[in-house]
C-alpha positions as CSV (number, residue, x, y, z in Angstrom):
1,X,79.2,93.2,91.8
2,X,79.3,90.6,94.6
3,X,75.5,90.4,94.8
4,X,75.3,89.6,91.1
5,X,78.2,87.1,91.4
6,X,80.3,89.1,89.0
7,X,83.3,89.3,91.4
8,X,84.1,87.9,94.8
9,X,85.3,90.1,97.7
10,X,88.8,88.6,97.3
11,X,88.8,89.5,93.6
12,X,87.8,93.1,94.4
13,X,90.4,93.3,97.2
14,X,93.1,92.1,94.7
15,X,92.0,94.8,92.2
16,X,92.1,97.4,94.9
17,X,95.6,96.3,96.0
18,X,96.8,96.4,92.4
19,X,95.3,99.9,91.8
20,X,96.9,101.3,95.0
21,X,100.3,99.8,93.9
22,X,100.0,101.3,90.4
23,X,99.2,104.7,91.9
24,X,102.1,104.5,94.4
25,X,104.5,103.5,91.6
26,X,103.4,106.4,89.4
27,X,103.7,108.8,92.4
28,X,107.2,107.5,93.2
29,X,108.2,107.8,89.5
30,X,107.0,111.4,89.4
31,X,108.8,112.3,92.6
32,X,112.0,110.8,91.4
33,X,112.0,112.2,87.9
34,X,113.8,115.4,87.1
35,X,111.7,118.5,86.4
36,X,111.2,119.2,82.7
37,X,113.2,122.0,81.2
38,X,111.2,125.2,81.1
39,X,112.0,125.6,77.4
40,X,109.6,122.7,76.6
41,X,106.9,123.7,79.1
42,X,104.5,124.9,76.4
43,X,105.2,122.3,73.7
44,X,102.4,120.0,72.6
45,X,99.6,122.3,73.9
46,X,96.7,122.5,71.5
47,X,93.9,125.1,71.6
48,X,90.8,125.0,69.4
């Protein structure tokens, strides 16, 4: 991408930083969320 001037190294670094932050935020949300009730464990599962 940098060779074709589609993005600079700084832009790619900023994207990488944002992606890592989003992943870290999602992981923290999952770790801090309560476990779902087992009674709903098999809801919304579709099989063809």
